[in-house]
Every structure is written in structure tokens, then in C-alpha cells.
VEXTI-888627 format. One record per atom (N, C-alpha, C): atom name; residue in one letter; residue number from 1; x negated, y negated, z negated. Coordinates in steps of 0.02 Angstrom, whole numbers. Last residue first. Example, Ala and Ser with C-alpha at 12.3 -4.5 7.8 and 13.67 -1.06 7.14 Angstrom:
(r 'N','S',2,(-642,112,-354)) (r 'CA','S',2,(-684,53,-357)) (r 'C','S',2,(-645,-2,-394)) (r 'N','A',1,(-660,284,-390)) (r 'CA','A',1,(-615,225,-390)) (r 'C','A',1,(-660,165,-390)) 
This chain:
(r 'N','K',202,(-334,-956,219)) (r 'CA','K',202,(-290,-1009,312)) (r 'C','K',202,(-253,-986,326)) (r 'N','E',201,(-426,-889,66)) (r 'CA','E',201,(-379,-881,164)) (r 'C','E',201,(-327,-924,176)) (r 'N','L',200,(-343,-891,-55)) (r 'CA','L',200,(-424,-958,-15)) (r 'C','L',200,(-422,-960,65)) (r 'N','I',199,(-310,-798,-94)) (r 'CA','I',199,(-271,-877,-100)) (r 'C','I',199,(-317,-912,-59)) (r 'N','L',198,(-357,-687,-28)) (r 'CA','L',198,(-311,-709,11)) (r 'C','L',198,(-300,-777,-2)) (r 'N','R',197,(-482,-646,-97)) (r 'CA','R',197,(-470,-707,-38)) (r 'C','R',197,(-396,-690,-29)) (r 'N','L',196,(-404,-626,-236)) (r 'CA','L',196,(-445,-724,-268)) (r 'C','L',196,(-466,-741,-146)) (r 'N','G',195,(-374,-527,-255)) (r 'CA','G',195,(-330,-575,-208)) (r 'C','G',195,(-341,-624,-212)) (r 'N','L',194,(-490,-460,-178)) (r 'CA','L',194,(-448,-460,-132)) (r 'C','L',194,(-391,-494,-163)) (r 'N','A',193,(-544,-490,-311)) (r 'CA','A',193,(-607,-485,-270)) (r 'C','A',193,(-521,-512,-192)) (r 'N','G',192,(-486,-382,-423)) (r 'CA','G',192,(-481,-455,-416)) (r 'C','G',192,(-532,-504,-334)) (r 'N','L',191,(-503,-240,-337)) (r 'CA','L',191,(-443,-314,-292)) (r 'C','L',191,(-414,-349,-351)) (r 'N','L',190,(-651,-264,-384)) (r 'CA','L',190,(-635,-276,-292)) (r 'C','L',190,(-569,-282,-290)) (r 'N','T',189,(-652,-258,-498)) (r 'CA','T',189,(-697,-301,-489)) (r 'C','T',189,(-649,-312,-414)) (r 'N','A',188,(-554,-160,-542)) (r 'CA','A',188,(-517,-211,-552)) (r 'C','A',188,(-570,-262,-522)) (r 'N','A',187,(-621,-72,-470)) (r 'CA','A',187,(-585,-54,-463)) (r 'C','A',187,(-544,-124,-469)) (r 'N','I',186,(-750,-65,-588)) (r 'CA','I',186,(-778,-77,-485)) (r 'C','I',186,(-690,-74,-475)) (r 'N','R',185,(-702,-52,-695)) (r 'CA','R',185,(-699,-100,-672)) (r 'C','R',185,(-755,-117,-631)) (r 'N','D',184,(-665,97,-660)) (r 'CA','D',184,(-586,48,-685)) (r 'C','D',184,(-648,-26,-686)) (r 'N','F',183,(-776,164,-659)) (r 'CA','F',183,(-735,154,-614)) (r 'C','F',183,(-704,91,-601)) (r 'N','I',182,(-842,146,-802)) (r 'CA','I',182,(-869,125,-726)) (r 'C','I',182,(-846,84,-683)) (r 'N','P',181,(-735,184,-876)) (r 'CA','P',181,(-767,127,-880)) (r 'C','P',181,(-786,75,-798)) (r 'N','K',180,(-721,333,-824)) (r 'CA','K',180,(-673,281,-815)) (r 'C','K',180,(-709,190,-860)) (r 'N','L',179,(-841,421,-826)) (r 'CA','L',179,(-879,391,-782)) (r 'C','L',179,(-806,320,-776)) (r 'N','S',178,(-789,536,-872)) (r 'CA','S',178,(-825,542,-908)) (r 'C','S',178,(-874,483,-883)) (r 'N','I',177,(-637,535,-771)) (r 'CA','I',177,(-652,502,-874)) (r 'C','I',177,(-705,496,-916)) (r 'N','Y',176,(-673,573,-712)) (r 'CA','Y',176,(-648,538,-672)) (r 'C','Y',176,(-659,484,-790)) (r 'N','G',175,(-698,705,-710)) (r 'CA','G',175,(-783,667,-686)) (r 'C','G',175,(-748,583,-730)) (r 'N','R',174,(-584,742,-754)) (r 'CA','R',174,(-667,740,-794)) (r 'C','R',174,(-690,714,-794)) (r 'N','R',173,(-537,741,-605)) (r 'CA','R',173,(-505,711,-707)) (r 'C','R',173,(-553,689,-726)) (r 'N','V',172,(-603,840,-533)) (r 'CA','V',172,(-597,753,-516)) (r 'C','V',172,(-551,726,-610)) (r 'N','Q',171,(-563,968,-608)) (r 'CA','Q',171,(-629,933,-589)) (r 'C','Q',171,(-637,852,-575)) (r 'N','P',170,(-418,966,-622)) (r 'CA','P',170,(-459,943,-685)) (r 'C','P',170,(-499,936,-640)) (r 'N','T',169,(-349,832,-483)) (r 'CA','T',169,(-376,935,-463)) (r 'C','T',169,(-414,928,-572)) (r 'N','S',168,(-293,769,-405)) (r 'CA','S',168,(-266,789,-483)) (r 'C','S',168,(-277,848,-511)) (r 'N','L',167,(-296,745,-310)) (r 'CA','L',167,(-342,683,-362)) (r 'C','L',167,(-362,702,-404)) (r 'N','A',166,(-236,835,-226)) (r 'CA','A',166,(-320,831,-225)) (r 'C','A',166,(-321,789,-286)) (r 'N','F',165,(-100,757,-254)) (r 'CA','F',165,(-109,846,-281)) (r 'C','F',165,(-186,845,-282)) (r 'N','A',164,(-140,622,-189)) (r 'CA','A',164,(-99,653,-285)) (r 'C','A',164,(-107,704,-291)) (r 'N','A',163,(-113,689,-77)) (r 'CA','A',163,(-196,641,-90)) (r 'C','A',163,(-170,653,-188)) (r 'N','G',162,(-5,731,-50)) (r 'CA','G',162,(-56,777,-24)) (r 'C','G',162,(-115,750,-88)) (r 'N','T',161,(60,607,-56)) (r 'CA','T',161,(68,672,-123)) (r 'C','T',161,(23,732,-94)) (r 'N','Y',160,(20,509,35)) (r 'CA','Y',160,(1,479,-23)) (r 'C','Y',160,(31,578,-111)) (r 'N','F',159,(60,551,135)) (r 'CA','F',159,(-14,590,126)) (r 'C','F',159,(-42,560,58)) (r 'N','F',158,(220,575,147)) (r 'CA','F',158,(150,646,162)) (r 'C','F',158,(82,637,122)) (r 'N','V',157,(230,426,133)) (r 'CA','V',157,(242,466,72)) (r 'C','V',157,(198,540,105)) (r 'N','E',156,(191,409,253)) (r 'CA','E',156,(151,385,202)) (r 'C','E',156,(169,431,111)) (r 'N','L',155,(272,492,349)) (r 'CA','L',155,(194,482,366)) (r 'C','L',155,(161,486,280)) (r 'N','A',154,(394,419,315)) (r 'CA','A',154,(390,497,280)) (r 'C','A',154,(310,506,304)) (r 'N','L',153,(401,295,362)) (r 'CA','L',153,(399,319,270)) (r 'C','L',153,(381,403,266)) (r 'N','H',152,(383,293,501)) (r 'CA','H',152,(328,288,452)) (r 'C','H',152,(320,324,392)) (r 'N','N',151,(499,374,502)) (r 'CA','N',151,(429,414,530)) (r 'C','N',151,(372,361,501)) (r 'N','L',150,(553,295,472)) (r 'CA','L',150,(589,354,453)) (r 'C','L',150,(549,368,482)) (r 'N','V',149,(563,190,591)) (r 'CA','V',149,(549,179,527)) (r 'C','V',149,(552,226,482)) (r 'N','I',148,(586,265,677)) (r 'CA','I',148,(515,196,694)) (r 'C','I',148,(477,195,593)) (r 'N','V',147,(707,274,698)) (r 'CA','V',147,(682,329,703)) (r 'C','V',147,(603,292,682)) (r 'N','G',146,(761,129,694)) (r 'CA','G',146,(798,184,632)) (r 'C','G',146,(706,263,629)) (r 'N','I',145,(717,129,812)) (r 'CA','I',145,(686,30,775)) (r 'C','I',145,(704,114,701)) (r 'N','D',144,(818,193,890)) (r 'CA','D',144,(742,204,896)) (r 'C','D',144,(697,173,861)) (r 'N','V',143,(922,153,855)) (r 'CA','V',143,(912,228,839)) (r 'C','V',143,(847,211,839)) (r 'N','A',142,(947,-19,910)) (r 'CA','A',142,(923,6,818)) (r 'C','A',142,(910,85,792)) (r 'N','A',141,(819,33,1039)) (r 'CA','A',141,(837,42,1029)) (r 'C','A',141,(888,4,946)) (r 'N','L',140,(713,-95,1127)) (r 'CA','L',140,(706,-41,1106)) (r 'C','L',140,(787,-54,1036)) (r 'N','G',139,(637,-201,1175)) (r 'CA','G',139,(723,-177,1186)) (r 'C','G',139,(727,-119,1143)) (r 'N','Q',138,(462,-145,1267)) (r 'CA','Q',138,(543,-207,1205)) (r 'C','Q',138,(582,-173,1217)) (r 'N','P',137,(378,5,1186)) (r 'CA','P',137,(411,-39,1236)) (r 'C','P',137,(460,-99,1200)) (r 'N','F',136,(244,22,1062)) (r 'CA','F',136,(292,23,1099)) (r 'C','F',136,(334,-40,1148)) (r 'N','V',135,(106,-31,1064)) (r 'CA','V',135,(128,59,1059)) (r 'C','V',135,(204,57,1088)) (r 'N','V',134,(68,-178,1025)) (r 'CA','V',134,(49,-140,1089)) (r 'C','V',134,(95,-54,1110)) (r 'N','V',133,(196,-243,964)) (r 'CA','V',133,(168,-236,1033)) (r 'C','V',133,(153,-186,1083)) (r 'N','I',132,(132,-146,831)) (r 'CA','I',132,(182,-121,897)) (r 'C','I',132,(203,-145,940)) (r 'N','V',131,(27,-172,814)) (r 'CA','V',131,(35,-127,820)) (r 'C','V',131,(71,-111,879)) (r 'N','A',130,(79,-338,741)) (r 'CA','A',130,(3,-298,817)) (r 'C','A',130,(29,-241,847)) (r 'N','A',129,(151,-293,690)) (r 'CA','A',129,(183,-316,697)) (r 'C','A',129,(134,-305,776)) (r 'N','A',128,(74,-235,570)) (r 'CA','A',128,(104,-195,593)) (r 'C','A',128,(136,-224,676)) (r 'N','F',127,(-13,-337,544)) (r 'CA','F',127,(-29,-276,576)) (r 'C','F',127,(10,-233,619)) (r 'N','L',126,(96,-387,514)) (r 'CA','L',126,(85,-410,522)) (r 'C','L',126,(37,-399,580)) (r 'N','M',125,(122,-330,361)) (r 'CA','M',125,(185,-348,412)) (r 'C','M',125,(146,-375,510)) (r 'N','S',124,(18,-349,305)) (r 'CA','S',124,(9,-255,303)) (r 'C','S',124,(89,-267,381)) (r 'N','K',123,(-4,-487,239)) (r 'CA','K',123,(-20,-434,304)) (r 'C','K',123,(2,-337,350)) (r 'N','P',122,(81,-466,161)) (r 'CA','P',122,(113,-490,210)) (r 'C','P',122,(84,-458,265)) (r 'N','N',121,(96,-395,-2)) (r 'CA','N',121,(40,-412,54)) (r 'C','N',121,(79,-402,116)) (r 'N','G',120,(174,-363,-96)) (r 'CA','G',120,(160,-425,-91)) (r 'C','G',120,(102,-434,-56)) (r 'N','F',119,(222,-259,-36)) (r 'CA','F',119,(284,-307,-28)) (r 'C','F',119,(227,-378,-57)) (r 'N','N',118,(108,-171,-104)) (r 'CA','N',118,(132,-178,-44)) (r 'C','N',118,(160,-226,-6)) (r 'N','L',117,(133,-218,-260)) (r 'CA','L',117,(66,-216,-234)) (r 'C','L',117,(81,-217,-130)) (r 'N','L',116,(256,-172,-262)) (r 'CA','L',116,(299,-246,-262)) (r 'C','L',116,(198,-246,-229)) (r 'N','L',115,(305,-17,-235)) (r 'CA','L',115,(322,-77,-219)) (r 'C','L',115,(307,-156,-196)) (r 'N','G',114,(202,9,-341)) (r 'CA','G',114,(181,9,-259)) (r 'C','G',114,(235,-64,-247)) (r 'N','S',113,(263,-35,-439)) (r 'CA','S',113,(219,-58,-444)) (r 'C','S',113,(209,-46,-368)) (r 'N','L',112,(410,47,-441)) (r 'CA','L',112,(392,-54,-406)) (r 'C','L',112,(357,-37,-418)) (r 'N','V',111,(342,186,-466)) (r 'CA','V',111,(364,172,-373)) (r 'C','V',111,(366,75,-378)) (r 'N','A',110,(294,160,-606)) (r 'CA','A',110,(222,180,-511)) (r 'C','A',110,(273,165,-477)) (r 'N','R',109,(365,156,-687)) (r 'CA','R',109,(372,109,-661)) (r 'C','R',109,(319,107,-607)) (r 'N','G',108,(337,269,-781)) (r 'CA','G',108,(405,240,-787)) (r 'C','G',108,(431,179,-724)) (r 'N','R',107,(199,298,-772)) (r 'CA','R',107,(254,351,-728)) (r 'C','R',107,(321,335,-723)) (r 'N','L',106,(137,252,-824)) (r 'CA','L',106,(118,197,-753)) (r 'C','L',106,(201,234,-716)) (r 'N','I',105,(50,219,-965)) (r 'CA','I',105,(62,231,-929)) (r 'C','I',105,(102,228,-855)) (r 'N','P',104,(-110,117,-1022)) (r 'CA','P',104,(-55,120,-991)) (r 'C','P',104,(-26,178,-941)) (r 'N','A',103,(-220,222,-1131)) (r 'CA','A',103,(-187,188,-1061)) (r 'C','A',103,(-134,188,-1062)) (r 'N','A',102,(-231,336,-1219)) (r 'CA','A',102,(-221,254,-1264)) (r 'C','A',102,(-208,183,-1162)) (r 'N','G',101,(-265,399,-1149)) (r 'CA','G',101,(-199,429,-1215)) (r 'C','G',101,(-178,380,-1217)) (r 'N','L',100,(-377,386,-1067)) (r 'CA','L',100,(-305,397,-1037)) (r 'C','L',100,(-260,404,-1108)) (r 'N','T',99,(-455,260,-1187)) (r 'CA','T',99,(-468,346,-1162)) (r 'C','T',99,(-401,327,-1129)) (r 'N','D',98,(-513,114,-1119)) (r 'CA','D',98,(-421,150,-1177)) (r 'C','D',98,(-448,214,-1166)) (r 'N','R',97,(-594,8,-1051)) (r 'CA','R',97,(-639,71,-1132)) (r 'C','R',97,(-562,113,-1151)) (r 'N','A',96,(-539,-22,-985)) (r 'CA','A',96,(-577,6,-943)) (r 'C','A',96,(-605,54,-977)) (r 'N','H',95,(-436,-113,-1002)) (r 'CA','H',95,(-398,-45,-1035)) (r 'C','H',95,(-464,-19,-1016)) (r 'N','R',94,(-458,-254,-938)) (r 'CA','R',94,(-468,-248,-1034)) (r 'C','R',94,(-441,-171,-1050)) (r 'N','W',93,(-444,-230,-800)) (r 'CA','W',93,(-542,-207,-800)) (r 'C','W',93,(-542,-234,-905)) (r 'N','T',92,(-322,-180,-768)) (r 'CA','T',92,(-376,-132,-750)) (r 'C','T',92,(-434,-156,-825)) (r 'N','Q',91,(-315,-320,-765)) (r 'CA','Q',91,(-250,-243,-847)) (r 'C','Q',91,(-321,-194,-827)) (r 'N','V',90,(-349,-389,-703)) (r 'CA','V',90,(-359,-395,-783)) (r 'C','V',90,(-346,-343,-810)) (r 'N','A',89,(-298,-324,-580)) (r 'CA','A',89,(-362,-343,-612)) (r 'C','A',89,(-384,-323,-642)) (r 'N','I',88,(-174,-365,-592)) (r 'CA','I',88,(-186,-322,-614)) (r 'C','I',88,(-255,-291,-631)) (r 'N','W',87,(-155,-491,-565)) (r 'CA','W',87,(-147,-457,-622)) (r 'C','W',87,(-156,-455,-659)) (r 'N','I',86,(-209,-494,-431)) (r 'CA','I',86,(-248,-504,-489)) (r 'C','I',86,(-254,-511,-562)) (r 'N','L',85,(-137,-463,-389)) (r 'CA','L',85,(-174,-412,-370)) (r 'C','L',85,(-242,-428,-402)) (r 'N','Y',84,(-18,-544,-396)) (r 'CA','Y',84,(-6,-479,-446)) (r 'C','Y',84,(-97,-435,-422)) (r 'N','L',83,(-58,-666,-308)) (r 'CA','L',83,(-99,-686,-401)) (r 'C','L',83,(-104,-552,-460)) (r 'N','A',82,(-66,-615,-220)) (r 'CA','A',82,(-159,-621,-251)) (r 'C','A',82,(-149,-615,-305)) (r 'N','G',81,(89,-595,-178)) (r 'CA','G',81,(28,-524,-186)) (r 'C','G',81,(-23,-528,-193)) (r 'N','G',80,(104,-784,-192)) (r 'CA','G',80,(124,-722,-263)) (r 'C','G',80,(80,-652,-244)) (r 'N','I',79,(7,-776,-83)) (r 'CA','I',79,(-6,-826,-141)) (r 'C','I',79,(36,-760,-201)) (r 'N','R',78,(107,-740,26)) (r 'CA','R',78,(19,-729,18)) (r 'C','R',78,(-6,-724,-61)) (r 'N','L',77,(220,-781,10)) (r 'CA','L',77,(221,-732,7)) (r 'C','L',77,(130,-714,-36)) (r 'N','V',76,(168,-927,51)) (r 'CA','V',76,(232,-877,-45)) (r 'C','V',76,(227,-839,-57)) (r 'N','A',75,(141,-918,173)) (r 'CA','A',75,(92,-924,112)) (r 'C','A',75,(107,-906,24)) (r 'N','Y',74,(285,-870,221)) (r 'CA','Y',74,(182,-821,242)) (r 'C','Y',74,(163,-854,186)) (r 'N','T',73,(370,-975,218)) (r 'CA','T',73,(374,-914,202)) (r 'C','T',73,(284,-889,204)) (r 'N','W',72,(311,-1056,275)) (r 'CA','W',72,(284,-1095,220)) (r 'C','W',72,(317,-1001,170)) (r 'N','P',71,(287,-1111,398)) (r 'CA','P',71,(234,-1063,396)) (r 'C','P',71,(219,-1059,274)) (r 'N','F',70,(411,-1053,496)) (r 'CA','F',70,(397,-1102,439)) (r 'C','F',70,(349,-1026,396)) (r 'N','L',69,(398,-1011,594)) (r 'CA','L',69,(425,-1076,599)) (r 'C','L',69,(420,-1102,543)) (r 'N','T',68,(281,-904,598)) (r 'CA','T',68,(263,-956,629)) (r 'C','T',68,(315,-1018,624)) (r 'N','F',67,(375,-843,508)) (r 'CA','F',67,(301,-867,472)) (r 'C','F',67,(267,-899,528)) (r 'N','V',66,(481,-820,607)) (r 'CA','V',66,(499,-811,564)) (r 'C','V',66,(463,-842,514)) (r 'N','A',65,(409,-711,690)) (r 'CA','A',65,(429,-755,718)) (r 'C','A',65,(438,-816,665)) (r 'N','E',64,(327,-602,594)) (r 'CA','E',64,(326,-634,618)) (r 'C','E',64,(330,-721,672)) (r 'N','L',63,(518,-506,622)) (r 'CA','L',63,(481,-551,549)) (r 'C','L',63,(448,-606,581)) (r 'N','G',62,(570,-436,728)) (r 'CA','G',62,(512,-527,733)) (r 'C','G',62,(551,-535,669)) (r 'N','L',61,(605,-306,688)) (r 'CA','L',61,(670,-353,694)) (r 'C','L',61,(628,-428,714)) (r 'N','L',60,(473,-271,665)) (r 'CA','L',60,(487,-236,707)) (r 'C','L',60,(565,-325,752)) (r 'N','A',59,(430,-338,540)) (r 'CA','A',59,(414,-325,616)) (r 'C','A',59,(442,-302,652)) (r 'N','A',58,(534,-245,461)) (r 'CA','A',58,(495,-303,477)) (r 'C','A',58,(489,-352,537)) (r 'N','L',57,(483,-86,475)) (r 'CA','L',57,(553,-151,482)) (r 'C','L',57,(557,-216,487)) (r 'N','T',56,(367,-139,436)) (r 'CA','T',56,(368,-78,495)) (r 'C','T',56,(442,-149,524)) (r 'N','W',55,(383,-173,277)) (r 'CA','W',55,(347,-212,346)) (r 'C','W',55,(375,-196,425)) (r 'N','L',54,(473,-39,239)) (r 'CA','L',54,(523,-91,275)) (r 'C','L',54,(474,-186,332)) (r 'N','A',53,(326,68,246)) (r 'CA','A',53,(374,54,295)) (r 'C','A',53,(427,13,328)) (r 'N','A',52,(285,-16,165)) (r 'CA','A',52,(257,-34,209)) (r 'C','A',52,(303,-8,262)) (r 'N','A',51,(383,22,49)) (r 'CA','A',51,(357,-59,85)) (r 'C','A',51,(347,-75,126)) (r 'N','T',50,(370,158,47)) (r 'CA','T',50,(434,118,50)) (r 'C','T',50,(437,58,92)) (r 'N','G',49,(235,151,-14)) (r 'CA','G',49,(270,197,103)) (r 'C','G',49,(318,148,91)) (r 'N','L',48,(215,119,-135)) (r 'CA','L',48,(202,122,-63)) (r 'C','L',48,(225,85,-3)) (r 'N','G',47,(332,195,-174)) (r 'CA','G',47,(327,156,-163)) (r 'C','G',47,(287,113,-155)) (r 'N','V',46,(262,322,-168)) (r 'CA','V',46,(322,303,-134)) (r 'C','V',46,(327,246,-115)) (r 'N','G',45,(126,313,-217)) (r 'CA','G',45,(172,307,-164)) (r 'C','G',45,(218,307,-135)) (r 'N','T',44,(182,314,-358)) (r 'CA','T',44,(156,236,-321)) (r 'C','T',44,(172,282,-262)) (r 'N','L',43,(239,462,-352)) (r 'CA','L',43,(284,399,-389)) (r 'C','L',43,(280,343,-357)) (r 'N','V',42,(117,477,-345)) (r 'CA','V',42,(173,515,-300)) (r 'C','V',42,(204,473,-279)) (r 'N','G',41,(67,467,-469)) (r 'CA','G',41,(-7,462,-413)) (r 'C','G',41,(84,473,-352)) (r 'N','A',40,(113,508,-577)) (r 'CA','A',40,(128,442,-570)) (r 'C','A',40,(109,408,-501)) (r 'N','V',39,(133,650,-556)) (r 'CA','V',39,(190,629,-537)) (r 'C','V',39,(184,556,-535)) (r 'N','R',38,(-21,696,-568)) (r 'CA','R',38,(-3,716,-515)) (r 'C','R',38,(70,658,-497)) (r 'N','G',37,(-79,549,-688)) (r 'CA','G',37,(-79,598,-664)) (r 'C','G',37,(-34,608,-622)) (r 'N','S',36,(-198,426,-730)) (r 'CA','S',36,(-113,440,-759)) (r 'C','S',36,(-59,506,-727)) (r 'N','A',35,(-304,442,-663)) (r 'CA','A',35,(-267,401,-737)) (r 'C','A',35,(-230,423,-758)) (r 'N','V',34,(-270,450,-537)) (r 'CA','V',34,(-331,499,-565)) (r 'C','V',34,(-313,488,-662)) (r 'N','T',33,(-167,366,-490)) (r 'CA','T',33,(-173,450,-499)) (r 'C','T',33,(-216,520,-548)) (r 'N','T',32,(-212,273,-501)) (r 'CA','T',32,(-156,270,-548)) (r 'C','T',32,(-182,342,-529)) (r 'N','R',31,(-365,264,-420)) (r 'CA','R',31,(-343,245,-489)) (r 'C','R',31,(-254,272,-535)) (r 'N','I',30,(-278,266,-291)) (r 'CA','I',30,(-299,313,-315)) (r 'C','I',30,(-326,325,-392)) (r 'N','F',29,(-191,135,-280)) (r 'CA','F',29,(-171,219,-296)) (r 'C','F',29,(-194,303,-325)) (r 'N','Y',28,(-268,90,-263)) (r 'CA','Y',28,(-224,30,-340)) (r 'C','Y',28,(-193,146,-339)) (r 'N','L',27,(-346,112,-139)) (r 'CA','L',27,(-389,82,-248)) (r 'C','L',27,(-321,95,-295)) (r 'N','L',26,(-238,72,-58)) (r 'CA','L',26,(-287,148,-78)) (r 'C','L',26,(-330,151,-149)) (r 'N','A',25,(-179,-52,-93)) (r 'CA','A',25,(-164,3,-102)) (r 'C','A',25,(-178,48,-128)) (r 'N','A',24,(-326,-127,-34)) (r 'CA','A',24,(-284,-145,-110)) (r 'C','A',24,(-249,-59,-133)) (r 'N','G',23,(-423,-8,36)) (r 'CA','G',23,(-388,-71,20)) (r 'C','G',23,(-366,-57,-32)) (r 'N','P',22,(-489,93,160)) (r 'CA','P',22,(-503,48,88)) (r 'C','P',22,(-472,22,127)) (r 'N','S',21,(-398,193,275)) (r 'CA','S',21,(-455,152,253)) (r 'C','S',21,(-438,83,196)) (r 'N','A',20,(-256,263,259)) (r 'CA','A',20,(-330,318,243)) (r 'C','A',20,(-399,258,210)) (r 'N','I',19,(-169,193,348)) (r 'CA','I',19,(-153,209,241)) (r 'C','I',19,(-225,248,218)) (r 'N','A',18,(-244,157,464)) (r 'CA','A',18,(-238,102,441)) (r 'C','A',18,(-232,152,363)) (r 'N','A',17,(-245,303,494)) (r 'CA','A',17,(-309,288,506)) (r 'C','A',17,(-309,217,444)) (r 'N','I',16,(-130,314,509)) (r 'CA','I',16,(-162,366,485)) (r 'C','I',16,(-216,344,459)) (r 'N','L',15,(-96,240,627)) (r 'CA','L',15,(-44,204,550)) (r 'C','L',15,(-90,269,492)) (r 'N','V',14,(-141,293,733)) (r 'CA','V',14,(-164,196,709)) (r 'C','V',14,(-141,197,638)) (r 'N','A',13,(-63,396,750)) (r 'CA','A',13,(-114,387,765)) (r 'C','A',13,(-162,341,729)) (r 'N','N',12,(68,344,736)) (r 'CA','N',12,(59,375,712)) (r 'C','N',12,(-8,408,669)) (r 'N','F',11,(83,286,871)) (r 'CA','F',11,(76,247,820)) (r 'C','F',11,(92,278,737)) (r 'N','A',10,(60,377,945)) (r 'CA','A',10,(-27,344,973)) (r 'C','A',10,(18,273,896)) (r 'N','I',9,(177,473,934)) (r 'CA','I',9,(125,491,920)) (r 'C','I',9,(27,451,906)) (r 'N','L',8,(270,375,979)) (r 'CA','L',8,(257,401,888)) (r 'C','L',8,(184,438,888)) (r 'N','D',7,(230,375,1114)) (r 'CA','D',7,(223,302,1075)) (r 'C','D',7,(198,331,980)) (r 'N','A',6,(255,499,1134)) (r 'CA','A',6,(214,494,1162)) (r 'C','A',6,(189,429,1119)) (r 'N','L',5,(404,536,1133)) (r 'CA','L',5,(357,541,1092)) (r 'C','L',5,(300,560,1102)) (r 'N','T',4,(490,356,1160)) (r 'CA','T',4,(454,434,1174)) (r 'C','T',4,(405,455,1135)) (r 'N','L',3,(628,262,1162)) (r 'CA','L',3,(535,281,1106)) (r 'C','L',3,(561,339,1146)) (r 'N','S',2,(654,163,1295)) (r 'CA','S',2,(663,196,1246)) (r 'C','S',2,(636,222,1223)) (r 'N','M',1,(711,6,1365)) (r 'CA','M',1,(661,56,1354)) (r 'C','M',1,(662,90,1320)) 
């Protein structure tokens, strides 16, 4: 069977809800954008979106079957991602009282940071696999798979770019600066908790 417009609309509706829901990716993106500026936010969003789209590609190609046959591959990805989240949490906590001028500027490695954050969360692929089974017909052609993956990437980049412009306004930045230690330590606590949860889950 072939891909239809209705299939893509249904997929996009679920995807938008998933992107906008509070989680490690959105939390990290918000902090990076407000702390380091619009460009860093957009580039982080490109990294996050690219990794998420590649997880969708993996789901379309049946990678969940590999996780079922070789559970250790899922465990390795999960633990690696958890450790990366904890590392980010520690760095965020350490720099909570730094001024924005002294805080690390992530522009040069923003795309890589976004990629690593979402690559370290194999649950993204399992989520994509669950959605794909429900939304799309079996036996998609290679062209259809390409359309789905590019559609996913475009939607993620569009969302994060728009959010980066909204979050980098002077009003938002001033508000963040005034409460930076509090916001950063809340972010660090939540990111660390997510990392520990990934480690402790079976």
C-alpha cells in the first residue's frame, strides 16, 4: 500500500503533540536558546530534529526487532543516553550562578549536542514504532519512507526555529537572567532525574 495525505496528517498531529510535551529535549532546547541565543537554539533544534527523524527511519526499517532479539543493544543506548543527561545536569548546576557572558556558549557544538541528546533516548524510536504501526500501512515503498522521514525532520526544524525566535526576545531573556540560578537548578534537577530514571528502568 502507498502513503496517503491523511496518513501524514495523522502522523504530524501526534508528532506535534510529542515535540511540544515537556521532556529532556524540549527542556534542554529552552535553556540553550534563552541562555545562548537564537542561533544556538535553532542549531540545537536542528540536531534534536535530525536525531528524532533518524529514529523514525530506524523504526520504519524495523530496528525495534533488533532490540527484541538483542536486548543489550537497547540497554547500551539507554545507559549511554542516561549518562549524557546526567552530565548535562551536572554542568548546568555548576554554571547556574555564572553570568550569561561566563556561561558556556554552545553555538559551535549546538547541533552535536542536540543529536547526542536525542540519540541517547532509544525510547524515541520505540515511540515512533508504536505510532507508525497505528498510522501507516504495511509495505511502504522506499520513496514513501523517505517522504515520512523528511516530513518529520521539516516539522521538527520548523517547530524549534519558531520557538527559538519566540524565546530569544529581550523580554524573555531579561526574565531568564533575573532568575537564572533558579531556572538552571530546576532544569539540572529534572534532567538528572530523567537520566537516573533511564538507568533504573528495566
